[in-house]
C-alpha positions in Angstrom: 0.0 0.0 0.0 1.3 3.5 -0.8 0.3 6.7 0.9 1.1 9.8 -1.1 1.6 13.3 0.3 2.9 12.0 3.6 5.2 14.1 5.8 8.2 11.9 5.2 9.4 8.9 3.1 9.1 5.6 5.0 8.5 1.9 4.4 6.9 -0.2 7.1 6.3 -3.9 7.0 2.8 -4.8 8.2 1.9 -8.5 8.3 2.6 -9.9 4.8 2.9 -6.6 2.9 4.8 -3.3 3.0 3.2 0.1 3.5 5.1 3.0 1.9 4.6 6.6 2.9 5.7 9.0 0.1 6.1 12.7 0.1 5.3 13.1 -3.6 1.6 13.5 -4.7 -0.1 10.8 -6.8 -0.1 13.1 -9.8 1.7 12.4 -13.2 3.3 9.2 -11.7 5.4 11.1 -9.2 4.5 8.9 -6.2 5.0 5.7 -8.3 8.5 6.9 -9.3 9.3 7.8 -5.7 8.0 4.4 -4.6 10.3 2.5 -6.9 13.3 4.6 -5.7 12.4 4.0 -2.0 11.9 0.3 -2.5 15.2 0.0 -4.4 17.0 1.5 -1.5 15.2 -0.5 1.1 15.6 -3.9 -0.7 19.1 -3.1 -2.0 18.3 -3.7 -5.7 18.5 -1.3 -8.7 15.5 0.8 -9.7 15.3 -0.8 -13.1 14.8 -4.2 -11.4 11.5 -3.1 -9.8 8.2 -2.9 -11.8 4.7 -2.1 -10.8 2.7 -5.1 -12.2 -0.7 -4.1 -11.0 -2.3 -1.0 -9.4 -0.4 1.8 -11.0 -3.3 4.1 -10.3 -4.3 2.5 -7.0 -2.9 2.7 -3.4 -2.7 -1.1 -3.4 0.0 -2.3 -5.8 1.6 -5.5 -6.9 5.4 -5.1 -7.3 7.7 -7.4 -9.3 11.4 -7.6 -8.7 13.7 -9.1 -11.3 16.6 -10.7 -9.4 18.1 -12.3 -12.4 19.3 -9.1 -14.0 22.6 -8.9 -12.1 23.1 -12.6 -11.6 25.9 -13.0 -14.1 27.9 -9.9 -12.9 30.5 -9.9 -10.2 
C-alpha cells in the first residue's frame, strides 16, 4: 500500500505486505517513481529491477522484482 503526500518517506512492514509513505503526490506518476526509488534503496536492488505489475493508479500495488538481471555480474 502506498500513501502519497505523507510528511516523510518511510517503508513499514505490516503482516505480509509493505506500507510506503511517500512525500510526492499521486499526480503524473510522481508517487510511483518515488515508490520505486524508495523500494530499491530498502531492498538493495537497482531501480530498473522493480516494476509495478498491478495497481499503477491505486494505493494497493503488486510489485515485481527481477533478481536475475545482475546474476551474471561480479
